[in-house]
MMTF fields as JSON, N, C-alpha, C and O atoms, coordinates in Angstrom:
{
  "mmtfVersion": "1.0.0",
  "mmtfProducer": "UNKNOWN",
  "numBonds": 339,
  "numAtoms": 340,
  "numGroups": 85,
  "numChains": 1,
  "numModels": 1,
  "chainsPerModel": [1],
  "groupsPerChain": [85],
  "chainIdList": ["A"],
  "bondAtomList": [4, 2, 8, 6, 12, 10, 16, 14, 20, 18, 24, 22, 28, 26, 32, 30, 36, 34, 40, 38, 44, 42, 48, 46, 52, 50, 56, 54, 60, 58, 64, 62, 68, 66, 72, 70, 76, 74, 80, 78, 84, 82, 88, 86, 92, 90, 96, 94, 100, 98, 104, 102, 108, 106, 112, 110, 116, 114, 120, 118, 124, 122, 128, 126, 132, 130, 136, 134, 140, 138, 144, 142, 148, 146, 152, 150, 156, 154, 160, 158, 164, 162, 168, 166, 172, 170, 176, 174, 180, 178, 184, 182, 188, 186, 192, 190, 196, 194, 200, 198, 204, 202, 208, 206, 212, 210, 216, 214, 220, 218, 224, 222, 228, 226, 232, 230, 236, 234, 240, 238, 244, 242, 248, 246, 252, 250, 256, 254, 260, 258, 264, 262, 268, 266, 272, 270, 276, 274, 280, 278, 284, 282, 288, 286, 292, 290, 296, 294, 300, 298, 304, 302, 308, 306, 312, 310, 316, 314, 320, 318, 324, 322, 328, 326, 332, 330, 336, 334],
  "bondOrderList": [1, 1, 1, 1, 1, 1, 1, 1, 1, 1, 1, 1, 1, 1, 1, 1, 1, 1, 1, 1, 1, 1, 1, 1, 1, 1, 1, 1, 1, 1, 1, 1, 1, 1, 1, 1, 1, 1, 1, 1, 1, 1, 1, 1, 1, 1, 1, 1, 1, 1, 1, 1, 1, 1, 1, 1, 1, 1, 1, 1, 1, 1, 1, 1, 1, 1, 1, 1, 1, 1, 1, 1, 1, 1, 1, 1, 1, 1, 1, 1, 1, 1, 1, 1],
  "groupList": [{"groupName": "UNK", "atomNameList": ["N", "CA", "C", "O"], "elementList": ["N", "C", "C", "O"], "formalChargeList": [0, 0, 0, 0], "bondAtomList": [1, 0, 2, 1, 3, 2], "bondOrderList": [1, 1, 2], "singleLetterCode": "X", "chemCompType": "L-PEPTIDE LINKING"}],
  "groupTypeList": [0, 0, 0, 0, 0, 0, 0, 0, 0, 0, 0, 0, 0, 0, 0, 0, 0, 0, 0, 0, 0, 0, 0, 0, 0, 0, 0, 0, 0, 0, 0, 0, 0, 0, 0, 0, 0, 0, 0, 0, 0, 0, 0, 0, 0, 0, 0, 0, 0, 0, 0, 0, 0, 0, 0, 0, 0, 0, 0, 0, 0, 0, 0, 0, 0, 0, 0, 0, 0, 0, 0, 0, 0, 0, 0, 0, 0, 0, 0, 0, 0, 0, 0, 0, 0],
  "groupIdList": [1, 2, 3, 4, 5, 6, 7, 8, 9, 10, 11, 12, 13, 14, 15, 16, 17, 18, 19, 20, 21, 22, 23, 24, 25, 26, 27, 28, 29, 30, 31, 32, 33, 34, 35, 36, 37, 38, 39, 40, 41, 42, 43, 44, 45, 46, 47, 48, 49, 50, 51, 52, 53, 54, 55, 56, 57, 58, 59, 60, 61, 62, 63, 64, 65, 66, 67, 68, 69, 70, 71, 72, 73, 74, 75, 76, 77, 78, 79, 80, 81, 82, 83, 84, 85],
  "secStructList": [7, 7, 7, 7, 3, 3, 3, 3, 3, 7, 6, 6, 7, 2, 2, 2, 2, 2, 2, 2, 2, 2, 2, 2, 2, 2, 2, 2, 2, 2, 7, 7, 7, 3, 3, 3, 3, 3, 4, 4, 4, 7, 2, 2, 2, 2, 2, 2, 2, 6, 6, 6, 7, 1, 3, 3, 3, 3, 6, 6, 3, 3, 3, 3, 3, 1, 1, 7, 7, 2, 2, 2, 2, 2, 2, 2, 2, 2, 2, 2, 2, 2, 2, 7, 7],
  "xCoordList": [-31.235, -30.742, -30.317, -29.676, -30.646, -30.345, -28.949, -28.375, -28.359, -27.008, -26.805, -27.704, -25.653, -25.358, -24.654, -23.472, -25.273, -24.654, -24.271, -25.04, -23.133, -22.483, -21.851, -21.024, -22.323, -21.753, -20.8, -21.208, -19.517, -18.384, -18.431, -18.275, -18.637, -18.721, -18.284, -17.897, -18.324, -18.257, -18.98, -19.238, -19.287, -20.092, -19.325, -18.099, -19.914, -19.283, -18.657, -17.958, -18.972, -18.25, -19.445, -20.412, -19.389, -20.473, -20.731, -21.889, -19.661, -19.84, -20.566, -21.36, -20.315, -20.859, -22.508, -23.347, -22.762, -24.059, -24.874, -26.085, -24.209, -24.885, -25.14, -26.179, -24.161, -24.419, -25.39, -26.213, -25.425, -26.523, -27.944, -28.84, -28.134, -29.25, -29.68, -30.845, -28.754, -29.031, -29.446, -30.359, -28.798, -29.057, -30.425, -31.185, -30.795, -32.137, -33.176, -34.194, -32.918, -33.974, -34.115, -35.181, -32.974, -33.044, -33.591, -34.198, -33.364, -34.047, -35.575, -36.256, -36.066, -37.508, -38.071, -39.129, -37.257, -37.727, -37.676, -38.541, -36.67, -36.499, -36.448, -36.217, -36.688, -36.759, -35.395, -35.392, -34.295, -32.997, -32.714, -33.319, -31.846, -31.526, -29.981, -29.298, -29.403, -28.055, -27.748, -28.606, -26.464, -25.926, -24.938, -24.306, -24.857, -23.784, -22.735, -23.125, -21.578, -20.575, -19.812, -19.402, -19.671, -18.852, -17.497, -17.206, -16.59, -15.195, -14.408, -13.326, -14.969, -14.178, -14.373, -13.717, -15.256, -15.532, -14.531, -14.533, -13.668, -12.709, -11.436, -11.498, -10.376, -9.017, -8.639, -8.172, -8.822, -8.492, -9.283, -8.692, -10.663, -11.53, -11.122, -11.065, -10.852, -10.488, -9.309, -9.344, -8.18, -7.009, -7.251, -6.626, -8.14, -8.406, -9.164, -8.92, -10.063, -10.975, -10.976, -11.824, -10.135, -10.152, -9.928, -10.573, -9.057, -8.926, -9.777, -9.694, -10.641, -11.316, -12.855, -13.572, -13.318, -14.827, -15.497, -14.867, -16.726, -17.477, -17.078, -16.668, -17.197, -16.953, -18.123, -18.719, -18.479, -19.638, -19.184, -18.579, -19.445, -19.211, -20.529, -21.586, -20.377, -21.447, -20.913, -19.964, -21.586, -21.134, -19.572, -18.879, -19.16, -17.788, -16.824, -15.632, -17.294, -16.346, -16.626, -17.769, -15.477, -15.495, -16.005, -15.451, -17.065, -17.603, -17.54, -17.406, -17.636, -17.65, -16.931, -16.959, -16.316, -15.653, -15.469, -15.488, -15.305, -14.876, -16.198, -17.303, -16.035, -17.232, -18.212, -18.069, -19.08, -20.106, -21.395, -22.084, -21.712, -22.863, -24.095, -24.014, -25.305, -26.523, -26.679, -27.285, -26.197, -26.215, -25.44, -25.858, -24.198, -23.351, -24.123, -24.277, -24.619, -25.43, -26.652, -26.957, -27.325, -28.418, -27.977, -28.722, -26.875, -26.326, -25.912, -26.022, -25.421, -25.036, -26.209, -26.197, -27.299, -28.478, -29.192, -29.729, -29.124, -29.837, -29.083, -29.686, -27.79, -26.874, -27.209, -27.321, -27.387, -27.627, -29.035, -29.245, -29.989, -31.35, -31.362, -32.067, -30.716, -30.616, -30.015, -30.4, -29.107, -28.431, -29.309, -29.034, -30.235, -31.021, -32.057, -32.622, -32.22, -33.137, -34.576, -35.493],
  "yCoordList": [57.796, 56.883, 55.512, 55.429, 54.523, 53.163, 52.845, 53.185, 52.125, 51.773, 50.732, 49.94, 50.75, 49.829, 48.67, 48.81, 47.439, 46.258, 45.345, 45.051, 44.975, 44.128, 42.836, 42.908, 41.596, 40.399, 39.892, 39.616, 39.801, 39.19, 37.782, 37.447, 36.907, 35.463, 34.785, 35.471, 33.427, 32.627, 31.328, 30.812, 30.841, 29.567, 28.452, 28.447, 27.554, 26.455, 26.704, 25.884, 27.92, 28.385, 28.183, 28.943, 27.192, 26.947, 28.051, 28.265, 28.825, 29.999, 31.11, 31.818, 31.277, 32.205, 31.95, 32.849, 30.652, 30.2, 30.353, 30.57, 30.24, 30.572, 32.001, 32.399, 32.802, 34.315, 34.761, 35.578, 34.273, 34.701, 34.343, 35.187, 33.164, 32.729, 33.679, 34.075, 34.055, 34.873, 36.234, 36.828, 36.762, 38.113, 38.052, 39.01, 36.985, 36.922, 36.968, 37.639, 36.177, 36.26, 37.62, 37.954, 38.419, 39.736, 40.696, 41.732, 40.328, 41.145, 41.139, 42.144, 39.887, 39.663, 40.326, 40.953, 40.112, 40.681, 42.245, 42.864, 42.809, 44.277, 45.12, 46.329, 44.348, 45.185, 45.658, 46.467, 45.244, 45.486, 44.95, 43.95, 45.546, 45.099, 44.978, 45.746, 43.896, 43.687, 43.208, 42.601, 43.418, 42.984, 41.883, 41.866, 40.976, 39.981, 39.951, 39.812, 40.061, 40.149, 38.728, 38.286, 38.066, 36.865, 37.254, 37.981, 36.848, 37.425, 36.901, 37.395, 35.904, 35.186, 36.082, 35.838, 37.051, 37.854, 39.018, 39.675, 39.224, 40.425, 39.844, 39.337, 39.977, 39.443, 40.252, 39.65, 41.564, 42.429, 42.039, 41.835, 41.898, 41.619, 40.155, 39.922, 39.214, 37.926, 37.936, 37.342, 38.609, 38.727, 39.349, 38.966, 40.302, 40.994, 40.192, 40.31, 39.396, 38.567, 37.036, 36.367, 36.521, 35.18, 34.29, 33.244, 34.632, 33.989, 34.48, 33.954, 35.513, 36.152, 35.848, 36.019, 35.438, 35.289, 34.411, 33.457, 34.601, 35.953, 37.104, 37.042, 38.239, 39.581, 40.343, 40.262, 41.179, 42.029, 43.537, 43.866, 44.362, 45.852, 46.637, 46.257, 47.767, 48.655, 50.073, 50.656, 50.542, 51.75, 51.786, 52.801, 50.619, 50.567, 50.179, 49.989, 50.063, 49.857, 48.409, 47.957, 47.683, 46.212, 46.213, 46.914, 45.433, 45.324, 43.918, 43.774, 42.92, 41.555, 40.636, 40.879, 39.604, 38.607, 37.198, 37.075, 36.244, 34.828, 34.209, 34.33, 33.652, 32.9, 33.94, 34.344, 34.33, 35.414, 34.692, 34.02, 34.845, 34.218, 35.119, 36.305, 34.43, 35.181, 36.319, 37.332, 36.216, 37.322, 38.557, 39.701, 38.215, 39.388, 40.093, 41.313, 39.33, 40.055, 40.833, 41.93, 40.303, 41.025, 42.192, 43.171, 42.264, 43.369, 44.426, 45.62, 43.987, 45.004, 45.593, 46.816, 44.886, 45.383, 46.416, 47.448, 45.979, 46.84, 48.05, 49.094, 48.011, 49.224, 50.087, 51.296, 49.596, 50.432, 51.031, 52.191, 50.266, 50.837, 51.954, 52.95, 51.826, 52.925, 54.196, 55.292, 54.106, 55.265, 55.969, 57.116, 55.38, 56.026, 56.987, 56.688, 58.173, 59.184, 58.661, 59.409],
  "zCoordList": [92.846, 91.889, 92.429, 93.477, 91.769, 92.352, 92.088, 91.054, 93.127, 93.001, 91.841, 91.559, 91.202, 90.289, 90.799, 91.115, 90.935, 91.533, 90.351, 89.436, 90.461, 89.416, 90.064, 90.973, 89.502, 90.027, 88.877, 87.749, 89.274, 88.219, 88.564, 89.738, 87.627, 87.723, 86.46, 85.514, 86.388, 85.26, 85.406, 86.493, 84.252, 84.224, 84.907, 84.801, 85.567, 86.257, 87.596, 88.191, 88.025, 89.369, 90.403, 90.343, 91.326, 92.138, 93.107, 93.466, 93.594, 94.392, 93.697, 94.317, 92.442, 91.716, 91.525, 91.563, 91.329, 91.258, 92.573, 92.539, 93.674, 95.012, 95.239, 95.767, 94.826, 94.98, 94.137, 94.549, 92.809, 91.909, 92.491, 92.459, 92.99, 93.596, 94.734, 94.785, 95.654, 96.667, 96.192, 96.765, 95.146, 94.668, 93.989, 94.131, 93.257, 92.781, 93.745, 93.58, 94.888, 95.907, 96.629, 97.146, 96.649, 97.315, 96.18, 96.449, 95.069, 93.946, 93.959, 93.757, 94.221, 94.272, 95.552, 95.602, 96.535, 97.938, 98.072, 98.69, 97.489, 97.656, 96.388, 96.365, 95.343, 94.059, 93.535, 92.607, 94.025, 93.599, 92.217, 91.831, 91.465, 90.184, 90.211, 90.889, 89.382, 89.252, 88.017, 87.376, 87.51, 86.267, 86.63, 87.687, 85.681, 85.793, 84.64, 83.481, 84.899, 83.881, 83.989, 85.062, 82.75, 82.633, 82.468, 81.518, 83.304, 83.325, 82.134, 81.816, 81.492, 80.406, 79.036, 78.023, 79.105, 77.912, 77.665, 76.624, 78.71, 78.504, 79.274, 80.394, 78.584, 79.016, 80.29, 81.257, 80.32, 81.434, 82.589, 83.649, 82.513, 83.519, 83.993, 85.2, 83.102, 83.606, 84.457, 85.535, 84.039, 84.866, 86.184, 87.173, 86.24, 87.485, 88.531, 89.731, 88.06, 88.995, 88.832, 89.422, 88.12, 87.833, 89.113, 89.187, 90.134, 91.387, 92.485, 93.595, 92.24, 93.325, 93.219, 94.205, 92.133, 91.939, 92.828, 93.286, 93.15, 92.622, 93.351, 94.51, 92.644, 93.161, 92.845, 91.771, 93.923, 93.746, 93.916, 94.937, 93.021, 92.949, 93.076, 92.571, 93.795, 93.892, 93.341, 93.866, 92.283, 91.805, 91.4, 91.474, 90.994, 90.589, 91.783, 91.538, 93.017, 94.092, 94.479, 94.563, 94.719, 95.018, 96.444, 97.291, 96.739, 98.1, 98.729, 99.944, 97.898, 98.44, 97.374, 96.168, 97.916, 96.975, 97.714, 98.939, 96.881, 97.311, 98.0, 97.469, 99.01, 99.747, 100.303, 101.457, 99.616, 99.897, 100.423, 99.655, 101.767, 102.311, 102.146, 101.826, 102.402, 102.206, 103.21, 102.861, 104.368, 105.361, 105.001, 105.182, 104.441, 103.844, 102.852, 102.89, 101.947, 100.799, 101.422, 100.956, 102.422, 102.901, 103.648, 103.615, 104.329, 104.927, 103.95, 104.229, 102.77, 101.863, 101.25, 101.111, 100.827, 100.362, 101.308, 100.904, 102.713, 103.645, 103.866, 104.115, 103.799, 103.796, 102.647, 102.852, 101.425, 100.217, 100.354, 99.996, 100.859, 100.9, 102.074, 101.914, 103.059, 104.14, 103.511, 103.919, 102.554, 102.02, 100.968, 100.616, 100.521, 99.335, 100.083, 101.135, 99.391, 99.807, 99.859, 100.2]
}
């Protein structure tokens, strides 16, 4: 089963835009999929993540947040791929 990767973000967030671009590159390269949640659509989600975005969760577990570099994302994806049967 593929891991569920979610990017919590909002429009106008340049850090979110950068992470989205990196995830799209990794998606094309490795066939991973990810969902994106606009934190402004839910008050509880907004309160949880508003000062921390972008935030990436894997299977509901927070893994990365804030200034996330391409190398950190690549390491996360590599780790996820190694764990798959």
